[in-house]
C-alpha positions in Angstrom: 4.5 3.7 19.9 3.9 4.4 16.2 5.6 2.1 13.7 5.3 1.2 10.1 5.3 -2.2 8.5 4.6 -3.8 5.2 1.1 -5.1 4.6 -0.1 -8.2 2.8 -3.4 -9.7 1.8 -3.5 -11.2 5.3 -3.7 -7.7 6.8 -6.7 -6.6 4.7 -9.3 -6.9 7.5 -7.0 -5.0 9.8 -6.5 -2.1 7.5 -9.9 -2.0 5.8 -11.4 0.5 8.4 -8.7 3.0 7.2 -9.6 2.5 3.6 -13.3 2.7 4.4 -12.7 6.0 6.2 -10.8 7.3 3.1 -13.8 6.5 0.9 -16.7 4.5 2.4 -18.6 4.4 -0.9 -16.2 2.0 -2.4 -17.2 -1.0 -0.2 -15.1 -3.8 1.1 -15.0 -5.9 -2.2 -13.6 -2.9 -4.2 -11.1 -2.0 -1.4 -9.8 -5.6 -1.3 -8.6 -5.2 -4.9 -6.2 -2.5 -3.7 -4.4 -5.0 -1.6 -5.3 -8.3 -3.3 -5.2 -7.7 -7.0 -6.0 -10.4 -9.7 -2.5 -10.7 -11.1 0.7 -12.0 -9.6 2.3 -9.5 -7.2 6.1 -9.7 -7.8 6.7 -8.3 -4.2 6.0 -9.8 -0.8 3.7 -6.9 0.2 1.1 -4.5 -1.1 2.3 -1.3 0.7 2.8 -0.1 4.2 0.7 0.8 7.2 1.3 2.7 10.3 0.2 1.3 13.6 -0.1 2.8 17.0 0.3 -0.3 19.0 -2.0 -2.7 17.2 -4.3 0.0 15.9 -3.9 1.0 12.2 -3.6 4.7 11.9 -2.2 5.1 8.3 -1.8 3.3 5.1 -0.1 3.7 1.7 -1.0 1.0 -0.7 1.2 0.0 -3.7 0.0 -1.8 -6.7 2.9 -3.9 -8.1 3.1 -5.4 -11.5 5.5 -6.9 -14.0 5.6 -6.2 -17.7 7.7 -7.7 -20.5 8.9 -5.0 -22.9 11.0 -6.0 -25.9 11.8 -9.3 -24.2 12.9 -7.8 -20.9 10.8 -8.0 -17.7 10.3 -4.8 -15.7 8.7 -4.2 -12.4 6.3 -1.3 -11.7 4.9 0.1 -8.5 1.9 2.4 -8.7 1.2 4.5 -5.6 -2.4 4.5 -4.4 -4.6 5.0 -1.3 -2.4 7.1 1.0 -4.3 8.0 4.1 -3.3 9.0 7.7 -5.6 9.8 10.6 -5.3 13.5 11.2 -3.5 13.3 14.5 -0.8 11.0 12.9 0.0 13.1 9.8 3.4 14.0 11.2 4.4 10.4 10.5 3.4 10.6 6.8 7.0 10.4 5.5 7.4 7.0 7.1 4.9 5.7 4.5 7.0 7.1 1.6 10.6 6.3 2.8 10.3 2.6 2.0 10.1 3.5 -1.7 13.7 4.7 -1.5 14.8 1.2 -0.8 13.2 -0.3 -3.9 15.7 -1.0 -6.6 15.0 -1.7 -10.3 11.3 -0.7 -9.9 9.6 2.0 -11.9 7.4 4.0 -9.5 4.3 5.6 -11.0 1.5 7.7 -9.5 -1.4 7.5 -12.0 
């Protein structure tokens, strides 16, 4: 059964093979920064992954940040590193749909 779930820093070693398959030249240390960035993450996760049982088959990482502008704090979510194994591409929307539930967050795709 294929299902999606939020990913955190603790999931990095589990999802790293997908990231490495996306671009193996980056290396593990660089890919870690996509999930475990050097500033405070205002959310409890760093994106979503699809699993077929316990096997990761897709990932869509989000880079969250907060910025204070004119004295008000705003949250941002930049989309990054969206990858699905070819045979699971029909499930791709399930990695985007969680974005619809995010409130008061500016979504970017830089």
